[in-house]
Each structure stands twice: as C-alpha cells, then as structure tokens.
C-alpha positions as a printed NumPy array, in Angstrom:
array([[  0.   ,   0.   ,   0.   ],
       [  1.439,   3.352,  -0.987],
       [  1.175,   6.484,   1.142],
       [ -1.306,   7.957,  -1.331],
       [ -3.637,   4.979,  -0.866],
       [ -3.736,   5.232,   2.93 ],
       [ -7.098,   6.211,   4.424],
       [ -7.395,   9.921,   5.294],
       [ -7.734,   9.071,   8.996],
       [ -4.439,   7.172,   8.917],
       [ -2.689,  10.041,   7.131],
       [ -4.103,  12.431,   9.722],
       [ -2.87 ,  10.243,  12.602],
       [  0.587,   9.911,  11.041],
       [  0.743,  13.692,  10.555],
       [  0.118,  14.185,  14.285],
       [  2.668,  11.576,  15.365],
       [  5.745,  13.872,  15.393],
       [  4.081,  16.321,  17.774],
       [  2.843,  13.479,  19.985],
       [  6.32 ,  11.959,  20.218],
       [  7.938,  15.28 ,  21.025],
       [  5.273,  16.281,  23.563],
       [  5.413,  12.959,  25.402],
       [  9.209,  12.835,  25.319],
       [  9.421,  16.368,  26.718],
       [  6.728,  15.684,  29.317],
       [  8.564,  12.543,  30.454],
       [ 11.926,  14.351,  30.512],
       [ 13.397,  11.806,  28.113],
       [ 16.141,  12.673,  25.641],
       [ 16.044,  11.518,  22.038],
       [ 18.946,   9.189,  22.848],
       [ 17.073,   7.595,  25.761],
       [ 13.921,   7.201,  23.691],
       [ 15.958,   5.62 ,  20.905],
       [ 17.32 ,   3.053,  23.363],
       [ 13.815,   2.339,  24.689],
       [ 12.434,   1.855,  21.173],
       [ 15.438,  -0.078,  19.866],
       [ 16.155,   2.421,  17.084],
       [ 18.918,   4.897,  16.337],
       [ 19.033,   8.444,  17.647],
       [ 18.749,   9.619,  14.057],
       [ 15.497,   7.663,  13.697],
       [ 13.953,   9.434,  16.694],
       [ 15.114,  12.789,  15.332],
       [ 13.664,  11.946,  11.919],
       [ 10.365,  10.805,  13.463],
       [ 10.014,  14.106,  15.295],
       [ 10.792,  15.865,  12.011],
       [  7.952,  14.043,  10.262],
       [  9.454,  10.894,   8.776],
       [  6.947,   8.042,   8.807],
       [  7.949,   5.059,  10.932],
       [  8.228,   1.518,   9.666],
       [  5.776,  -0.977,  11.148],
       [  8.1  ,  -2.226,  13.891],
       [  8.88 ,   1.304,  15.014],
       [  5.208,   2.26 ,  14.835],
       [  4.293,  -0.638,  17.116],
       [  7.024,   0.336,  19.599],
       [  5.945,   3.994,  19.472],
       [  2.287,   3.173,  20.042],
       [  3.244,   1.106,  23.09 ],
       [  5.516,   3.872,  24.401],
       [  2.854,   6.518,  23.846],
       [  0.173,   4.28 ,  25.343],
       [ -2.1  ,   4.523,  22.318],
       [ -3.865,   1.699,  20.486],
       [ -2.678,   0.774,  17.02 ],
       [ -6.306,   1.245,  16.01 ],
       [ -5.616,   4.975,  16.267],
       [ -3.69 ,   4.652,  12.999],
       [ -6.393,   2.571,  11.31 ],
       [ -9.677,   3.752,  12.799],
       [-11.698,   1.536,  10.468],
       [-10.12 ,  -1.595,  11.931],
       [-12.391,  -3.418,  14.367],
       [-11.187,  -3.936,  17.901],
       [-11.157,  -7.461,  19.356],
       [-14.68 ,  -6.908,  20.705],
       [-15.914,  -5.881,  17.251],
       [-16.124,  -2.188,  18.138],
       [-14.899,   0.156,  15.428],
       [-12.99 ,   3.075,  16.831],
       [-13.833,   6.427,  15.367],
       [-11.414,   9.315,  15.175],
       [-12.912,  11.006,  18.256],
       [-12.508,   7.856,  20.356],
       [ -8.873,   7.556,  19.334],
       [ -8.16 ,  11.224,  20.003],
       [ -9.621,  10.824,  23.484],
       [ -7.479,   7.725,  24.069],
       [ -4.317,   9.537,  23.027],
       [ -5.143,  12.606,  25.107],
       [ -5.867,  10.452,  28.16 ],
       [ -2.656,   8.46 ,  27.641],
       [ -0.574,  11.612,  27.381],
       [ -2.154,  12.999,  30.56 ],
       [ -1.229,   9.744,  32.322],
       [  2.335,  10.117,  31.079],
       [  2.079,   7.556,  28.301],
       [  1.255,   4.608,  30.519],
       [ -1.424,   2.131,  29.482]])
C-alpha cells in the first residue's frame, strides 16, 4: 500500500505523530537518545520521526506502546477485538488520556 492509498484518517494520525512523540518525550523528561534506546532504534530515527518521517511498522508498534495509544488509532476503520470500530474522536480521546497519564497504558 502506498502512502497515497492510505485512508485519510491514517494520514491524519501519522501527521500528528511527530508532535505526539515530542510532547510525550518532553513531558517525560526523556532525551532523544534515551527514547531511541527504549524503542530499539537509532538516535537519528527518533530525530527523523520528530521531524515528520513516517515510521516503519516495527517502530510504529514500539511507538504506540511507548505513547500508550492503540494501534487502532492509525487505522480507525479496523475493528477492535470486541468488534467495536474506533472512530477518530474515540482515538483522540485515548491519546489525550494516555498523554495525561504520562504515556502509561
């Protein structure tokens, strides 16, 4: 799937990811180097993510866990295990709540 064929909601979520990473990293008092070690990526990768580079799937999974957000946030049309389909508003609330908790699940 190319970037141009991604659903608009996914593109919107990916566009917000750099700000979410930076905000949570700053809030947690974590350097880019420390975050890189936690995610298992290079420092340059964290810098590039905050600059807007899209993550690969493995990095996206690690980031979602670190941010405390569901992967469904990036694919709001995907059903949850209970069959519930998350809408954009539900995901935004989940991310906001996670950030207020400091990124914990």
